[in-house]
C-alpha positions as CSV (number, residue, x, y, z in Angstrom):
1,M,0.2,0.1,-0.1
2,T,1.3,3.6,-0.8
3,L,0.8,6.6,1.1
4,G,-1.7,7.8,-1.7
5,D,-3.7,4.6,-1.1
6,Q,-3.6,5.0,2.8
7,L,-5.0,8.3,2.3
8,R,-7.7,7.5,0.0
9,K,-8.8,4.9,2.2
10,L,-8.9,7.0,5.4
11,R,-10.7,9.9,3.5
12,D,-13.3,7.2,2.4
13,A,-13.9,5.7,5.7
14,N,-14.7,9.2,7.0
15,D,-16.8,9.6,3.8
16,L,-14.8,12.9,2.8
17,S,-14.3,14.3,-0.6
18,L,-11.1,15.4,-1.8
19,R,-12.7,19.2,-1.5
20,E,-14.4,18.6,1.7
21,L,-10.8,17.2,3.0
22,A,-9.2,20.3,1.7
23,K,-11.5,22.7,3.2
24,Q,-11.0,21.1,6.5
25,I,-7.1,20.8,6.6
26,G,-6.9,24.2,5.3
27,E,-4.2,25.6,3.1
28,V,-4.2,22.7,0.4
29,T,-6.3,22.1,-2.4
30,A,-8.3,19.4,-3.7
31,A,-5.9,19.0,-6.7
32,H,-3.0,18.6,-4.5
33,L,-4.4,16.2,-2.4
34,S,-5.3,14.2,-5.5
35,D,-1.8,14.4,-6.8
36,I,-0.8,12.8,-3.5
37,E,-3.3,10.1,-3.7
38,F,-2.3,9.2,-6.9
39,G,1.6,9.6,-6.3
40,R,2.4,12.4,-8.3
41,R,3.4,14.5,-5.3
42,Y,4.1,14.2,-1.6
43,P,3.0,15.8,1.2
44,S,5.3,18.4,2.9
45,D,6.1,17.4,6.6
46,E,3.6,19.7,7.9
47,L,0.7,18.8,5.6
48,L,1.5,14.9,6.8
49,K,1.4,16.1,10.4
50,K,-2.1,17.7,9.8
51,L,-3.0,14.6,7.9
52,A,-2.1,12.3,10.8
53,V,-3.9,14.7,13.4
54,F,-7.0,15.1,11.4
55,F,-7.3,11.2,10.6
56,K,-6.3,10.5,14.2
57,V,-3.5,8.0,13.2
58,D,0.2,8.1,13.8
59,E,2.3,10.1,11.8
60,A,4.7,7.4,11.9
61,E,2.5,4.9,10.6
62,L,2.0,7.5,7.3
63,R,5.5,8.4,7.2
64,V,6.5,4.5,6.8
65,L,4.5,4.5,3.3
66,D,6.4,7.8,2.5
67,T,8.9,6.1,-0.5
68,R,10.3,8.9,-2.0
69,P,14.1,8.8,-2.1
70,P,15.7,11.3,0.3
71,V,17.3,12.9,-2.6
72,E,18.7,16.2,-1.2
73,E,20.0,14.3,1.7
74,I,21.7,12.0,-0.8
75,K,23.0,15.1,-2.8
76,R,24.3,16.7,0.4
77,L,26.0,13.7,1.8
78,A,27.9,13.3,-1.6
79,L,29.0,16.6,-2.1
80,S,30.5,16.9,1.4
81,D,32.4,13.6,1.3
82,P,33.5,12.2,-1.9
83,A,33.4,8.5,-0.7
84,F,29.8,8.5,-0.4
85,G,29.4,9.7,-4.2
86,L,31.6,6.7,-5.3
87,A,29.6,4.4,-3.1
88,L,26.5,5.3,-4.5
89,R,28.0,5.2,-7.9
90,K,29.3,1.7,-7.3
91,L,26.1,0.5,-6.1
92,V,24.4,1.8,-9.4
93,D,27.1,0.3,-11.8
94,K,27.0,-3.0,-10.1
95,E,23.1,-2.8,-10.3
96,I,22.7,-3.8,-6.3
97,T,19.0,-4.2,-5.6
98,P,17.2,-2.4,-2.6
99,E,17.3,-5.7,-0.7
100,D,20.8,-6.2,-1.1
101,V,21.5,-2.7,0.2
102,L,19.3,-3.6,3.2
103,K,21.2,-6.4,3.9
104,M,24.6,-4.8,4.0
105,T,23.2,-2.1,6.3
106,E,21.9,-4.7,8.9
107,G,25.0,-5.2,10.5
108,K,26.9,-2.3,12.5
109,S,29.5,-0.1,10.5
110,D,33.1,0.2,11.5
111,R,32.6,3.6,12.8
112,Q,29.5,2.2,14.9
113,K,31.2,-0.7,16.2
114,N,33.9,1.8,17.6
115,Q,31.6,4.0,19.2
């Protein structure tokens, strides 16, 4: 299930149209909410919090469904430390799967072991 699917499910369970939800949340349009439900856009942190409060669900429950890549954070890391850029290029070049990356990250890094 995607974040958009979950939000649509919550909205439907509350018998709300996109327009009604937008009006009740405030500072967001029905079109913006529609784009989120269809996965064309993602909500800001502030909007995600508002939606969680409105639907009385844990924000973390919604955040888990937010699958967008942390592009800005990755860019920042690659620019601040060339080793990150090299490591990411190697992941792409070797066509390593997301499952492989998750397996690699299950163990502690050398830095974490030394702490």
